[in-house]
Residue, then its C-alpha position, 0 to 999 in steps of 0.5 A: m252793318t248787319q248784325r251777326a246771328t248769335q243764336r240758332p233760329e227757333g225750332f232748329k234741331k241739331p242733326a244726330h251726327w253732330s257732336d259736342a266732343p272736341p276734335p281728336a288730336p292729330a296723329a304723330p307723323k310716321d318716320e318711314a325709311d326712304p329707300d332712295g336716300l334722303s326724302p326730297t320733300r324734307y330736304g328740298d332737292w330732287v334728282k332727275k337723271g342724276i342731276a339735283i334740282d332745287f325748286 
């Protein structure tokens, strides 16, 4: 079994765009009003030609 590298090769330089800062926290979801009623992606029902379809 090959051992996993735990150190960078000698002479490796970190690119300027790399950061040691942790990633930002995800933004809270926006609660937008659905003009057609209940959101099908939230409730799982889609209406096509007046018929509700459930995937």
